[in-house]
All heavy atoms as TSV, in Angstrom:
chain	resi	resn	atom	element	x	y	z
A	1	MET	N	N	-2.802	-9.016	73.452
A	1	MET	CA	C	-1.788	-8.785	74.506
A	1	MET	C	C	-0.447	-9.310	74.065
A	1	MET	O	O	-0.400	-10.353	73.437
A	1	MET	CB	C	-2.182	-9.474	75.789
A	1	MET	CG	C	-3.399	-8.849	76.503
A	1	MET	SD	S	-3.976	-9.744	77.949
A	1	MET	CE	C	-2.530	-10.090	78.868
A	2	ARG	N	N	0.564	-8.556	74.379
A	2	ARG	CA	C	1.944	-9.038	74.095
A	2	ARG	C	C	2.620	-9.276	75.393
A	2	ARG	O	O	2.900	-8.379	76.134
A	2	ARG	CB	C	2.692	-7.943	73.294
A	2	ARG	CG	C	2.057	-7.638	71.948
A	2	ARG	CD	C	2.793	-6.534	71.191
A	2	ARG	NE	N	2.973	-5.340	72.000
A	2	ARG	CZ	C	4.043	-4.590	71.974
A	2	ARG	NH1	N	5.047	-4.845	71.144
A	2	ARG	NH2	N	4.136	-3.505	72.735
A	3	ASN	N	N	2.888	-10.572	75.663
A	3	ASN	CA	C	3.434	-10.986	76.933
A	3	ASN	C	C	4.803	-11.599	76.783
A	3	ASN	O	O	5.106	-12.212	75.771
A	3	ASN	CB	C	2.526	-12.054	77.578
A	3	ASN	CG	C	1.110	-11.532	77.815
A	3	ASN	OD1	O	0.892	-10.563	78.491
A	3	ASN	ND2	N	0.148	-12.237	77.216
A	4	VAL	N	N	5.589	-11.468	77.887
A	4	VAL	CA	C	6.837	-12.258	77.983
A	4	VAL	C	C	6.813	-12.818	79.421
A	4	VAL	O	O	6.181	-12.280	80.288
A	4	VAL	CB	C	8.081	-11.361	77.757
A	4	VAL	CG1	C	8.229	-10.971	76.321
A	4	VAL	CG2	C	8.136	-10.172	78.652
A	5	ILE	N	N	7.526	-13.926	79.570
A	5	ILE	CA	C	7.642	-14.569	80.874
A	5	ILE	C	C	9.064	-14.301	81.394
A	5	ILE	O	O	10.046	-14.581	80.702
A	5	ILE	CB	C	7.367	-16.082	80.782
A	5	ILE	CG1	C	5.980	-16.302	80.231
A	5	ILE	CG2	C	7.580	-16.733	82.126
A	5	ILE	CD1	C	5.724	-17.762	79.812
A	6	GLN	N	N	9.148	-13.716	82.580
A	6	GLN	CA	C	10.416	-13.325	83.099
A	6	GLN	C	C	10.676	-13.983	84.475
A	6	GLN	O	O	9.780	-14.086	85.285
A	6	GLN	CB	C	10.522	-11.832	83.258
A	6	GLN	CG	C	11.889	-11.337	83.696
A	6	GLN	CD	C	11.974	-9.801	83.781
A	6	GLN	OE1	O	10.953	-9.129	84.007
A	6	GLN	NE2	N	13.155	-9.318	83.535
A	7	SER	N	N	11.900	-14.436	84.661
A	7	SER	CA	C	12.294	-14.971	85.943
A	7	SER	C	C	12.614	-13.796	86.891
A	7	SER	O	O	13.478	-12.950	86.574
A	7	SER	CB	C	13.527	-15.842	85.807
A	7	SER	OG	O	14.122	-16.090	87.091
A	8	ARG	N	N	11.929	-13.717	88.013
A	8	ARG	CA	C	12.250	-12.659	88.973
A	8	ARG	C	C	13.576	-12.951	89.694
A	8	ARG	O	O	14.124	-12.070	90.282
A	8	ARG	CB	C	11.109	-12.502	89.974
A	8	ARG	CG	C	9.894	-11.818	89.376
A	8	ARG	CD	C	8.840	-11.641	90.387
A	8	ARG	NE	N	8.125	-12.889	90.500
A	8	ARG	CZ	C	7.168	-13.102	91.390
A	8	ARG	NH1	N	6.820	-12.209	92.245
A	8	ARG	NH2	N	6.545	-14.269	91.418
A	9	THR	N	N	14.029	-14.153	89.602
A	9	THR	CA	C	15.360	-14.512	90.212
A	9	THR	C	C	16.544	-14.100	89.351
A	9	THR	O	O	17.466	-13.463	89.845
A	9	THR	CB	C	15.421	-16.038	90.476
A	9	THR	OG1	O	14.294	-16.404	91.281
A	9	THR	CG2	C	16.683	-16.410	91.169
A	10	THR	N	N	16.474	-14.409	88.050
A	10	THR	CA	C	17.617	-14.185	87.210
A	10	THR	C	C	17.453	-13.025	86.208
A	10	THR	O	O	18.382	-12.533	85.664
A	10	THR	CB	C	17.942	-15.418	86.339
A	10	THR	OG1	O	16.830	-15.670	85.457
A	10	THR	CG2	C	18.189	-16.672	87.241
A	11	GLY	N	N	16.179	-12.652	86.006
A	11	GLY	CA	C	15.907	-11.607	85.000
A	11	GLY	C	C	15.786	-12.146	83.593
A	11	GLY	O	O	15.433	-11.417	82.687
A	12	ALA	N	N	16.055	-13.440	83.383
A	12	ALA	CA	C	15.963	-14.020	82.062
A	12	ALA	C	C	14.507	-14.208	81.654
A	12	ALA	O	O	13.579	-14.152	82.472
A	12	ALA	CB	C	16.641	-15.409	82.096
A	13	PHE	N	N	14.288	-14.341	80.340
A	13	PHE	CA	C	12.989	-14.477	79.767
A	13	PHE	C	C	12.769	-15.899	79.205
A	13	PHE	O	O	13.684	-16.412	78.547
A	13	PHE	CB	C	12.773	-13.476	78.654
A	13	PHE	CG	C	12.899	-12.049	79.106
A	13	PHE	CD1	C	14.129	-11.393	79.031
A	13	PHE	CD2	C	11.819	-11.371	79.649
A	13	PHE	CE1	C	14.262	-10.082	79.475
A	13	PHE	CE2	C	11.915	-10.101	80.109
A	13	PHE	CZ	C	13.142	-9.445	79.997
A	14	LEU	N	N	11.634	-16.502	79.519
A	14	LEU	CA	C	11.312	-17.837	78.933
A	14	LEU	C	C	10.486	-17.592	77.693
A	14	LEU	O	O	9.451	-16.907	77.750
A	14	LEU	CB	C	10.487	-18.669	79.963
A	14	LEU	CG	C	10.144	-20.059	79.486
A	14	LEU	CD1	C	11.364	-20.920	79.318
A	14	LEU	CD2	C	9.150	-20.683	80.477
A	15	ALA	N	N	10.979	-18.111	76.597
A	15	ALA	CA	C	10.255	-17.868	75.327
A	15	ALA	C	C	10.474	-19.029	74.394
A	15	ALA	O	O	11.518	-19.708	74.457
A	15	ALA	CB	C	10.795	-16.576	74.690
A	16	PRO	N	N	9.503	-19.252	73.496
A	16	PRO	CA	C	9.761	-20.309	72.477
A	16	PRO	C	C	10.924	-19.895	71.607
A	16	PRO	O	O	11.044	-18.729	71.173
A	16	PRO	CB	C	8.453	-20.284	71.666
A	16	PRO	CG	C	7.443	-19.595	72.562
A	16	PRO	CD	C	8.200	-18.660	73.406
A	17	SER	N	N	11.740	-20.856	71.321
A	17	SER	CA	C	12.940	-20.599	70.450
A	17	SER	C	C	12.463	-20.268	69.034
A	17	SER	O	O	11.536	-20.869	68.517
A	17	SER	CB	C	13.796	-21.863	70.420
A	17	SER	OG	O	14.776	-21.784	69.426
A	18	PHE	N	N	13.152	-19.313	68.409
A	18	PHE	CA	C	12.822	-18.978	67.052
A	18	PHE	C	C	13.268	-20.118	66.091
A	18	PHE	O	O	12.762	-20.266	65.035
A	18	PHE	CB	C	13.521	-17.697	66.602
A	18	PHE	CG	C	12.904	-16.465	67.204
A	18	PHE	CD1	C	13.634	-15.671	68.109
A	18	PHE	CD2	C	11.633	-16.092	66.886
A	18	PHE	CE1	C	13.071	-14.554	68.636
A	18	PHE	CE2	C	11.070	-14.950	67.392
A	18	PHE	CZ	C	11.783	-14.163	68.314
A	19	GLU	N	N	14.206	-20.954	66.518
A	19	GLU	CA	C	14.737	-22.023	65.666
A	19	GLU	C	C	13.811	-23.231	65.621
A	19	GLU	O	O	13.467	-23.706	64.558
A	19	GLU	CB	C	16.131	-22.407	66.127
A	19	GLU	CG	C	17.137	-21.313	65.981
A	19	GLU	CD	C	18.500	-21.676	66.565
A	19	GLU	OE1	O	18.663	-22.780	67.061
A	19	GLU	OE2	O	19.367	-20.804	66.503
A	20	ASP	N	N	13.466	-23.769	66.822
A	20	ASP	CA	C	12.649	-24.995	66.832
A	20	ASP	C	C	11.433	-24.952	67.701
A	20	ASP	O	O	10.727	-25.924	67.809
A	20	ASP	CB	C	13.560	-26.174	67.244
A	20	ASP	CG	C	14.059	-26.005	68.673
A	20	ASP	OD1	O	13.711	-25.067	69.365
A	20	ASP	OD2	O	14.890	-26.849	69.096
A	21	GLY	N	N	11.111	-23.784	68.267
A	21	GLY	CA	C	9.903	-23.643	69.040
A	21	GLY	C	C	9.988	-24.139	70.483
A	21	GLY	O	O	9.036	-23.984	71.236
A	22	GLN	N	N	11.100	-24.791	70.835
A	22	GLN	CA	C	11.233	-25.303	72.205
A	22	GLN	C	C	11.565	-24.140	73.129
A	22	GLN	O	O	12.358	-23.283	72.791
A	22	GLN	CB	C	12.344	-26.344	72.274
A	22	GLN	CG	C	12.033	-27.617	71.526
A	22	GLN	CD	C	10.825	-28.350	72.123
A	22	GLN	OE1	O	10.702	-28.519	73.301
A	22	GLN	NE2	N	9.910	-28.667	71.231
A	23	PRO	N	N	10.904	-24.139	74.324
A	23	PRO	CA	C	11.180	-23.041	75.256
A	23	PRO	C	C	12.611	-23.020	75.714
A	23	PRO	O	O	13.241	-24.069	75.929
A	23	PRO	CB	C	10.259	-23.365	76.444
A	23	PRO	CG	C	9.187	-24.217	75.854
A	23	PRO	CD	C	9.863	-24.993	74.773
A	24	GLU	N	N	13.136	-21.800	75.887
A	24	GLU	CA	C	14.490	-21.628	76.369
A	24	GLU	C	C	14.569	-20.275	77.133
A	24	GLU	O	O	13.727	-19.405	76.933
A	24	GLU	CB	C	15.482	-21.616	75.208
A	24	GLU	CG	C	15.300	-20.436	74.235
A	24	GLU	CD	C	16.253	-20.499	73.078
A	24	GLU	OE1	O	17.141	-21.336	73.038
A	24	GLU	OE2	O	16.127	-19.604	72.222
A	25	TRP	N	N	15.527	-20.202	78.018
A	25	TRP	CA	C	15.759	-18.953	78.784
A	25	TRP	C	C	16.750	-18.099	77.995
A	25	TRP	O	O	17.814	-18.582	77.586
A	25	TRP	CB	C	16.336	-19.266	80.144
A	25	TRP	CG	C	15.284	-19.912	81.059
A	25	TRP	CD1	C	15.196	-21.188	81.399
A	25	TRP	CD2	C	14.251	-19.201	81.727
A	25	TRP	NE1	N	14.124	-21.386	82.251
A	25	TRP	CE2	C	13.522	-20.202	82.473
A	25	TRP	CE3	C	13.835	-17.876	81.856
A	25	TRP	CZ2	C	12.425	-19.883	83.255
A	25	TRP	CZ3	C	12.731	-17.580	82.608
A	25	TRP	CH2	C	12.046	-18.561	83.316
A	26	VAL	N	N	16.394	-16.844	77.790
A	26	VAL	CA	C	17.263	-15.906	77.102
A	26	VAL	C	C	17.429	-14.657	78.031
A	26	VAL	O	O	16.521	-14.317	78.803
A	26	VAL	CB	C	16.714	-15.468	75.697
A	26	VAL	CG1	C	16.671	-16.711	74.789
A	26	VAL	CG2	C	15.354	-14.875	75.809
A	27	MET	N	N	18.569	-13.996	77.878
A	27	MET	CA	C	18.791	-12.844	78.765
A	27	MET	C	C	18.314	-11.545	78.234
A	27	MET	O	O	18.001	-10.631	78.972
A	27	MET	CB	C	20.321	-12.763	79.072
A	27	MET	CG	C	20.812	-13.903	79.935
A	27	MET	SD	S	19.923	-14.126	81.518
A	27	MET	CE	C	20.254	-12.565	82.352
A	28	LEU	N	N	18.247	-11.426	76.944
A	28	LEU	CA	C	17.864	-10.156	76.330
A	28	LEU	C	C	16.423	-10.099	75.931
A	28	LEU	O	O	15.909	-11.061	75.305
A	28	LEU	CB	C	18.737	-9.863	75.121
A	28	LEU	CG	C	20.234	-9.792	75.341
A	28	LEU	CD1	C	20.961	-9.580	74.018
A	28	LEU	CD2	C	20.565	-8.642	76.309
A	29	LEU	N	N	15.743	-9.011	76.231
A	29	LEU	CA	C	14.305	-8.882	75.869
A	29	LEU	C	C	14.160	-8.943	74.340
A	29	LEU	O	O	13.175	-9.538	73.857
A	29	LEU	CB	C	13.766	-7.581	76.405
A	29	LEU	CG	C	12.300	-7.249	76.108
A	29	LEU	CD1	C	11.391	-8.385	76.639
A	29	LEU	CD2	C	11.912	-5.933	76.736
A	30	CYS	N	N	15.107	-8.406	73.620
A	30	CYS	CA	C	14.977	-8.427	72.159
A	30	CYS	C	C	15.052	-9.875	71.575
A	30	CYS	O	O	14.685	-10.074	70.453
A	30	CYS	CB	C	16.011	-7.530	71.517
A	30	CYS	SG	S	17.704	-8.029	71.754
A	31	GLU	N	N	15.556	-10.809	72.400
A	31	GLU	CA	C	15.624	-12.210	71.921
A	31	GLU	C	C	14.403	-13.014	72.394
A	31	GLU	O	O	14.243	-14.136	71.932
A	31	GLU	CB	C	16.894	-12.886	72.502
A	31	GLU	CG	C	18.165	-12.330	71.978
A	31	GLU	CD	C	19.379	-12.935	72.574
A	31	GLU	OE1	O	19.243	-13.678	73.575
A	31	GLU	OE2	O	20.501	-12.645	72.156
A	32	ALA	N	N	13.578	-12.457	73.214
A	32	ALA	CA	C	12.429	-13.152	73.736
A	32	ALA	C	C	11.269	-13.033	72.723
A	32	ALA	O	O	10.983	-11.986	72.222
A	32	ALA	CB	C	12.000	-12.588	75.058
A	33	ALA	N	N	10.671	-14.177	72.423
A	33	ALA	CA	C	9.487	-14.177	71.562
A	33	ALA	C	C	8.255	-13.730	72.348
A	33	ALA	O	O	8.129	-13.993	73.560
A	33	ALA	CB	C	9.283	-15.550	70.968
A	34	ILE	N	N	7.370	-13.075	71.701
A	34	ILE	CA	C	6.106	-12.612	72.333
A	34	ILE	C	C	5.167	-13.797	72.429
A	34	ILE	O	O	5.009	-14.573	71.532
A	34	ILE	CB	C	5.469	-11.512	71.487
A	34	ILE	CG1	C	6.421	-10.293	71.343
A	34	ILE	CG2	C	4.128	-11.085	72.074
A	34	ILE	CD1	C	6.769	-9.652	72.620
A	35	VAL	N	N	4.507	-13.923	73.601
A	35	VAL	CA	C	3.517	-14.936	73.832
A	35	VAL	C	C	2.201	-14.186	73.860
A	35	VAL	O	O	1.950	-13.274	74.651
A	35	VAL	CB	C	3.755	-15.688	75.173
A	35	VAL	CG1	C	2.702	-16.766	75.331
A	35	VAL	CG2	C	5.160	-16.266	75.181
A	36	GLU	N	N	1.280	-14.502	72.910
A	36	GLU	CA	C	0.083	-13.725	72.680
A	36	GLU	C	C	-1.027	-13.957	73.727
A	36	GLU	O	O	-1.795	-13.061	73.994
A	36	GLU	CB	C	-0.480	-14.065	71.296
A	36	GLU	CG	C	0.403	-13.567	70.155
A	36	GLU	CD	C	0.511	-12.091	70.072
A	36	GLU	OE1	O	-0.346	-11.356	70.528
A	36	GLU	OE2	O	1.535	-11.624	69.465
A	37	ASP	N	N	-1.117	-15.152	74.299
A	37	ASP	CA	C	-2.282	-15.392	75.205
A	37	ASP	C	C	-1.791	-15.951	76.551
A	37	ASP	O	O	-0.743	-16.574	76.672
A	37	ASP	CB	C	-3.296	-16.347	74.582
A	37	ASP	CG	C	-2.693	-17.698	74.292
A	37	ASP	OD1	O	-2.016	-17.863	73.274
A	37	ASP	OD2	O	-2.893	-18.610	75.093
A	38	LEU	N	N	-2.656	-15.690	77.565
A	38	LEU	CA	C	-2.295	-16.114	78.955
A	38	LEU	C	C	-2.311	-17.636	79.099
A	38	LEU	O	O	-1.570	-18.152	79.977
A	38	LEU	CB	C	-3.223	-15.432	79.938
A	38	LEU	CG	C	-3.027	-13.926	80.057
A	38	LEU	CD1	C	-4.036	-13.328	81.035
A	38	LEU	CD2	C	-1.613	-13.588	80.518
A	39	GLU	N	N	-3.103	-18.327	78.372
A	39	GLU	CA	C	-3.159	-19.798	78.486
A	39	GLU	C	C	-1.824	-20.393	78.085
A	39	GLU	O	O	-1.318	-21.324	78.704
A	39	GLU	CB	C	-4.271	-20.372	77.597
A	39	GLU	CG	C	-5.662	-20.078	78.138
A	39	GLU	CD	C	-6.730	-20.679	77.221
A	39	GLU	OE1	O	-6.433	-21.542	76.380
A	39	GLU	OE2	O	-7.891	-20.224	77.334
A	40	THR	N	N	-1.219	-19.875	77.017
A	40	THR	CA	C	0.070	-20.347	76.588
A	40	THR	C	C	1.148	-20.007	77.638
A	40	THR	O	O	2.027	-20.805	77.947
A	40	THR	CB	C	0.465	-19.766	75.201
A	40	THR	OG1	O	-0.557	-20.111	74.294
A	40	THR	CG2	C	1.840	-20.282	74.735
A	41	CYS	N	N	1.070	-18.812	78.219
A	41	CYS	CA	C	1.998	-18.404	79.271
A	41	CYS	C	C	1.906	-19.367	80.426
A	41	CYS	O	O	2.914	-19.825	80.961
A	41	CYS	CB	C	1.677	-16.967	79.770
A	41	CYS	SG	S	2.100	-15.640	78.650
A	42	ALA	N	N	0.693	-19.691	80.863
A	42	ALA	CA	C	0.468	-20.575	81.991
A	42	ALA	C	C	1.053	-21.984	81.703
A	42	ALA	O	O	1.686	-22.595	82.553
A	42	ALA	CB	C	-0.993	-20.680	82.316
A	43	GLN	N	N	0.867	-22.441	80.457
A	43	GLN	CA	C	1.403	-23.764	80.108
A	43	GLN	C	C	2.925	-23.749	80.054
A	43	GLN	O	O	3.542	-24.677	80.544
A	43	GLN	CB	C	0.852	-24.196	78.761
A	43	GLN	CG	C	1.103	-25.629	78.439
A	43	GLN	CD	C	0.361	-26.577	79.378
A	43	GLN	OE1	O	-0.816	-26.410	79.609
A	43	GLN	NE2	N	1.066	-27.536	79.898
A	44	LEU	N	N	3.501	-22.703	79.537
A	44	LEU	CA	C	4.985	-22.600	79.514
A	44	LEU	C	C	5.505	-22.579	80.924
A	44	LEU	O	O	6.572	-23.195	81.222
A	44	LEU	CB	C	5.401	-21.325	78.746
A	44	LEU	CG	C	5.334	-21.453	77.219
A	44	LEU	CD1	C	5.492	-20.005	76.638
A	44	LEU	CD2	C	6.394	-22.353	76.663
A	45	ILE	N	N	4.895	-21.814	81.813
A	45	ILE	CA	C	5.354	-21.729	83.208
A	45	ILE	C	C	5.224	-23.070	83.877
A	45	ILE	O	O	6.171	-23.503	84.542
A	45	ILE	CB	C	4.548	-20.618	83.942
A	45	ILE	CG1	C	4.957	-19.258	83.442
A	45	ILE	CG2	C	4.780	-20.760	85.481
A	45	ILE	CD1	C	4.073	-18.107	83.936
A	46	GLU	N	N	4.145	-23.753	83.694
A	46	GLU	CA	C	3.915	-25.034	84.295
A	46	GLU	C	C	4.936	-26.099	83.836
A	46	GLU	O	O	5.454	-26.846	84.625
A	46	GLU	CB	C	2.492	-25.543	84.025
A	46	GLU	CG	C	2.174	-26.865	84.675
A	46	GLU	CD	C	0.689	-27.287	84.408
A	46	GLU	OE1	O	-0.174	-26.398	84.307
A	46	GLU	OE2	O	0.518	-28.488	84.284
A	47	ASP	N	N	5.194	-26.083	82.544
A	47	ASP	CA	C	6.054	-27.145	81.965
A	47	ASP	C	C	7.538	-26.864	82.058
A	47	ASP	O	O	8.340	-27.782	81.964
A	47	ASP	CB	C	5.663	-27.368	80.498
A	47	ASP	CG	C	4.288	-27.937	80.326
A	47	ASP	OD1	O	3.715	-28.418	81.327
A	47	ASP	OD2	O	3.742	-27.873	79.188
A	48	HIS	N	N	7.963	-25.562	82.132
A	48	HIS	CA	C	9.385	-25.246	81.932
A	48	HIS	C	C	9.995	-24.354	82.979
A	48	HIS	O	O	11.078	-23.786	82.717
A	48	HIS	CB	C	9.542	-24.605	80.561
A	48	HIS	CG	C	9.094	-25.490	79.421
A	48	HIS	ND1	N	9.813	-26.555	78.980
A	48	HIS	CD2	C	7.965	-25.476	78.676
A	48	HIS	CE1	C	9.164	-27.204	78.022
A	48	HIS	NE2	N	8.025	-26.544	77.824
A	49	THR	N	N	9.361	-24.216	84.122
A	49	THR	CA	C	9.990	-23.433	85.170
A	49	THR	C	C	10.029	-24.278	86.479
A	49	THR	O	O	9.307	-25.206	86.657
A	49	THR	CB	C	9.263	-22.113	85.479
A	49	THR	OG1	O	7.939	-22.414	85.997
A	49	THR	CG2	C	9.123	-21.262	84.226
A	50	GLU	N	N	10.934	-23.835	87.335
A	50	GLU	CA	C	11.070	-24.402	88.676
A	50	GLU	C	C	10.721	-23.273	89.676
A	50	GLU	O	O	10.780	-22.100	89.334
A	50	GLU	CB	C	12.516	-24.871	88.905
A	50	GLU	CG	C	12.967	-25.965	87.953
A	50	GLU	CD	C	12.189	-27.239	88.136
A	50	GLU	OE1	O	11.671	-27.559	89.241
A	50	GLU	OE2	O	12.029	-27.985	87.114
A	51	PRO	N	N	10.319	-23.636	90.892
A	51	PRO	CA	C	9.984	-22.592	91.857
A	51	PRO	C	C	11.033	-21.500	92.036
A	51	PRO	O	O	10.690	-20.338	92.261
A	51	PRO	CB	C	9.731	-23.377	93.145
A	51	PRO	CG	C	9.313	-24.734	92.695
A	51	PRO	CD	C	10.139	-24.970	91.457
A	52	PHE	N	N	12.327	-21.837	91.933
A	52	PHE	CA	C	13.322	-20.816	92.142
A	52	PHE	C	C	13.357	-19.749	91.082
A	52	PHE	O	O	13.861	-18.647	91.308
A	52	PHE	CB	C	14.736	-21.435	92.260
A	52	PHE	CG	C	15.364	-21.813	90.912
A	52	PHE	CD1	C	16.085	-20.913	90.204
A	52	PHE	CD2	C	15.174	-23.116	90.451
A	52	PHE	CE1	C	16.687	-21.261	88.991
A	52	PHE	CE2	C	15.743	-23.491	89.244
A	52	PHE	CZ	C	16.491	-22.549	88.516
A	53	HIS	N	N	12.737	-20.014	89.917
A	53	HIS	CA	C	12.653	-19.006	88.879
A	53	HIS	C	C	11.761	-17.812	89.252
A	53	HIS	O	O	11.940	-16.696	88.758
A	53	HIS	CB	C	12.121	-19.573	87.534
A	53	HIS	CG	C	13.043	-20.464	86.862
A	53	HIS	ND1	N	12.786	-21.781	86.608
A	53	HIS	CD2	C	14.309	-20.218	86.319
A	53	HIS	CE1	C	13.818	-22.330	85.963
A	53	HIS	NE2	N	14.752	-21.405	85.793
A	54	ARG	N	N	10.745	-18.101	90.118
A	54	ARG	CA	C	9.737	-17.071	90.484
A	54	ARG	C	C	9.220	-16.366	89.229
A	54	ARG	O	O	9.382	-15.158	89.068
A	54	ARG	CB	C	10.343	-16.083	91.483
A	54	ARG	CG	C	10.752	-16.737	92.785
A	54	ARG	CD	C	11.468	-15.793	93.739
A	54	ARG	NE	N	10.788	-14.552	93.884
A	54	ARG	CZ	C	11.446	-13.361	93.884
A	54	ARG	NH1	N	12.759	-13.294	93.805
A	54	ARG	NH2	N	10.758	-12.240	94.009
A	55	PRO	N	N	8.587	-17.152	88.293
A	55	PRO	CA	C	8.199	-16.586	87.018
A	55	PRO	C	C	7.083	-15.525	87.158
A	55	PRO	O	O	6.225	-15.622	88.049
A	55	PRO	CB	C	7.696	-17.769	86.240
A	55	PRO	CG	C	7.283	-18.742	87.278
A	55	PRO	CD	C	8.188	-18.530	88.449
A	56	GLN	N	N	7.119	-14.523	86.310
A	56	GLN	CA	C	6.087	-13.538	86.234
A	56	GLN	C	C	5.783	-13.265	84.754
A	56	GLN	O	O	6.642	-13.345	83.903
A	56	GLN	CB	C	6.479	-12.220	86.929
A	56	GLN	CG	C	7.620	-11.504	86.292
A	56	GLN	CD	C	8.009	-10.245	87.016
A	56	GLN	OE1	O	7.351	-9.873	87.980
A	56	GLN	NE2	N	9.023	-9.569	86.530
A	57	VAL	N	N	4.500	-12.983	84.443
A	57	VAL	CA	C	4.099	-12.633	83.108
A	57	VAL	C	C	4.120	-11.121	83.050
A	57	VAL	O	O	3.503	-10.433	83.839
A	57	VAL	CB	C	2.701	-13.151	82.759
A	57	VAL	CG1	C	2.215	-12.704	81.417
A	57	VAL	CG2	C	2.721	-14.713	82.840
A	58	VAL	N	N	4.815	-10.573	82.045
A	58	VAL	CA	C	4.882	-9.164	81.824
A	58	VAL	C	C	4.127	-8.796	80.554
A	58	VAL	O	O	4.463	-9.275	79.485
A	58	VAL	CB	C	6.367	-8.683	81.728
A	58	VAL	CG1	C	6.432	-7.189	81.482
A	58	VAL	CG2	C	7.162	-9.079	82.968
A	59	ASP	N	N	3.081	-7.995	80.750
A	59	ASP	CA	C	2.263	-7.526	79.602
A	59	ASP	C	C	2.976	-6.268	79.079
A	59	ASP	O	O	2.967	-5.219	79.699
A	59	ASP	CB	C	0.874	-7.211	80.073
A	59	ASP	CG	C	-0.050	-6.705	78.962
A	59	ASP	OD1	O	0.484	-6.414	77.846
A	59	ASP	OD2	O	-1.219	-6.574	79.177
A	60	LEU	N	N	3.593	-6.386	77.924
A	60	LEU	CA	C	4.369	-5.270	77.382
A	60	LEU	C	C	3.476	-4.087	77.004
A	60	LEU	O	O	3.926	-2.910	77.047
A	60	LEU	CB	C	5.151	-5.723	76.156
A	60	LEU	CG	C	6.209	-6.796	76.448
A	60	LEU	CD1	C	6.852	-7.240	75.116
A	60	LEU	CD2	C	7.257	-6.332	77.431
A	61	ASP	N	N	2.246	-4.325	76.639
A	61	ASP	CA	C	1.307	-3.252	76.348
A	61	ASP	C	C	0.916	-2.442	77.586
A	61	ASP	O	O	0.579	-1.284	77.474
A	61	ASP	CB	C	0.040	-3.797	75.667
A	61	ASP	CG	C	0.364	-4.422	74.324
A	61	ASP	OD1	O	1.254	-3.926	73.611
A	61	ASP	OD2	O	-0.323	-5.437	73.991
A	62	ASP	N	N	0.927	-3.059	78.719
A	62	ASP	CA	C	0.467	-2.441	79.978
A	62	ASP	C	C	1.660	-1.979	80.831
A	62	ASP	O	O	1.462	-1.405	81.904
A	62	ASP	CB	C	-0.350	-3.449	80.756
A	62	ASP	CG	C	-1.148	-2.786	81.899
A	62	ASP	OD1	O	-1.655	-1.673	81.662
A	62	ASP	OD2	O	-1.253	-3.366	82.959
A	63	LEU	N	N	2.873	-2.186	80.334
A	63	LEU	CA	C	4.064	-1.900	81.141
A	63	LEU	C	C	4.165	-0.462	81.616
A	63	LEU	O	O	4.388	-0.235	82.815
A	63	LEU	CB	C	5.326	-2.270	80.317
A	63	LEU	CG	C	6.647	-2.272	81.056
A	63	LEU	CD1	C	6.637	-3.281	82.185
A	63	LEU	CD2	C	7.747	-2.548	80.095
A	64	TYR	N	N	3.920	0.482	80.806
A	64	TYR	CA	C	4.107	1.863	81.131
A	64	TYR	C	C	2.911	2.425	81.910
A	64	TYR	O	O	3.058	3.507	82.556
A	64	TYR	CB	C	4.408	2.737	79.924
A	64	TYR	CG	C	5.780	2.395	79.376
A	64	TYR	CD1	C	5.909	1.664	78.211
A	64	TYR	CD2	C	6.935	2.776	80.089
A	64	TYR	CE1	C	7.192	1.337	77.726
A	64	TYR	CE2	C	8.203	2.435	79.579
A	64	TYR	CZ	C	8.282	1.707	78.423
A	64	TYR	OH	O	9.555	1.391	77.941
A	65	LYS	N	N	1.782	1.796	81.850
A	65	LYS	CA	C	0.609	2.294	82.562
A	65	LYS	C	C	0.767	2.191	84.052
A	65	LYS	O	O	0.086	2.873	84.795
A	65	LYS	CB	C	-0.639	1.518	82.094
A	65	LYS	CG	C	-0.969	1.759	80.627
A	65	LYS	CD	C	-2.202	0.925	80.262
A	65	LYS	CE	C	-2.402	1.011	78.769
A	65	LYS	NZ	N	-3.456	0.119	78.340
A	66	LYS	N	N	1.616	1.293	84.530
A	66	LYS	CA	C	1.768	1.060	85.971
A	66	LYS	C	C	2.822	1.906	86.610
A	66	LYS	O	O	3.022	1.903	87.800
A	66	LYS	CB	C	2.061	-0.428	86.222
A	66	LYS	CG	C	0.916	-1.309	85.832
A	66	LYS	CD	C	1.225	-2.737	86.035
A	66	LYS	CE	C	0.029	-3.567	85.586
A	66	LYS	NZ	N	0.249	-4.980	85.604
A	67	GLN	N	N	3.544	2.660	85.809
A	67	GLN	CA	C	4.625	3.518	86.351
A	67	GLN	C	C	4.087	4.871	86.749
A	67	GLN	O	O	3.074	5.375	86.192
A	67	GLN	CB	C	5.729	3.683	85.307
A	67	GLN	CG	C	6.436	2.434	84.977
A	67	GLN	CD	C	7.578	2.680	83.960
A	67	GLN	OE1	O	7.708	3.757	83.414
A	67	GLN	NE2	N	8.382	1.654	83.704
A	68	GLU	N	N	4.801	5.472	87.677
A	68	GLU	CA	C	4.463	6.840	88.087
A	68	GLU	C	C	4.769	7.811	86.941
A	68	GLU	O	O	5.650	7.584	86.185
A	68	GLU	CB	C	5.299	7.238	89.309
A	68	GLU	CG	C	4.965	6.460	90.526
A	68	GLU	CD	C	3.583	6.803	91.091
A	68	GLU	OE1	O	3.234	7.978	91.074
A	68	GLU	OE2	O	2.902	5.886	91.527
A	69	PRO	N	N	3.971	8.813	86.824
A	69	PRO	CA	C	4.235	9.819	85.748
A	69	PRO	C	C	5.597	10.464	85.995
A	69	PRO	O	O	6.000	10.698	87.145
A	69	PRO	CB	C	3.086	10.795	85.885
A	69	PRO	CG	C	2.217	10.350	86.978
A	69	PRO	CD	C	2.794	9.140	87.594
A	70	PHE	N	N	6.273	10.775	84.922
A	70	PHE	CA	C	7.599	11.404	84.989
A	70	PHE	C	C	7.387	12.900	85.171
A	70	PHE	O	O	6.672	13.547	84.453
A	70	PHE	CB	C	8.389	11.143	83.742
A	70	PHE	CG	C	9.715	11.866	83.703
A	70	PHE	CD1	C	10.776	11.410	84.440
A	70	PHE	CD2	C	9.866	12.983	82.928
A	70	PHE	CE1	C	11.966	12.071	84.442
A	70	PHE	CE2	C	11.071	13.664	82.891
A	70	PHE	CZ	C	12.133	13.188	83.647
A	71	CYS	N	N	8.008	13.459	86.164
A	71	CYS	CA	C	7.965	14.899	86.442
A	71	CYS	C	C	9.388	15.435	86.359
A	71	CYS	O	O	10.158	15.306	87.251
A	71	CYS	CB	C	7.399	15.172	87.825
A	71	CYS	SG	S	5.749	14.616	88.053
A	72	GLY	N	N	9.689	16.015	85.195
A	72	GLY	CA	C	11.054	16.531	84.941
A	72	GLY	C	C	11.147	17.950	85.459
A	72	GLY	O	O	10.266	18.768	85.266
A	73	ASN	N	N	12.205	18.247	86.141
A	73	ASN	CA	C	12.526	19.637	86.630
A	73	ASN	C	C	13.839	20.023	86.086
A	73	ASN	O	O	14.790	19.389	85.990
A	73	ASN	CB	C	12.484	19.680	88.155
A	73	ASN	CG	C	11.104	19.627	88.684
A	73	ASN	OD1	O	10.137	19.932	87.980
A	73	ASN	ND2	N	11.011	19.172	89.920
């Protein structure tokens, strides 16, 4: 699974920094590191978010499966 943690309040992503591995909030999805397992996601959320962030785990592999089919006319 390829996961990212997103704040439903700000839209920012919580991800380990590419520089030192410390979690940080980034605004662009392309800057967010992928978190491979749900246990790590849960630990990052517990240790580095506040209730106002309203964090959610987004499974990038499952993202399009939940959308309605596109019907172009």
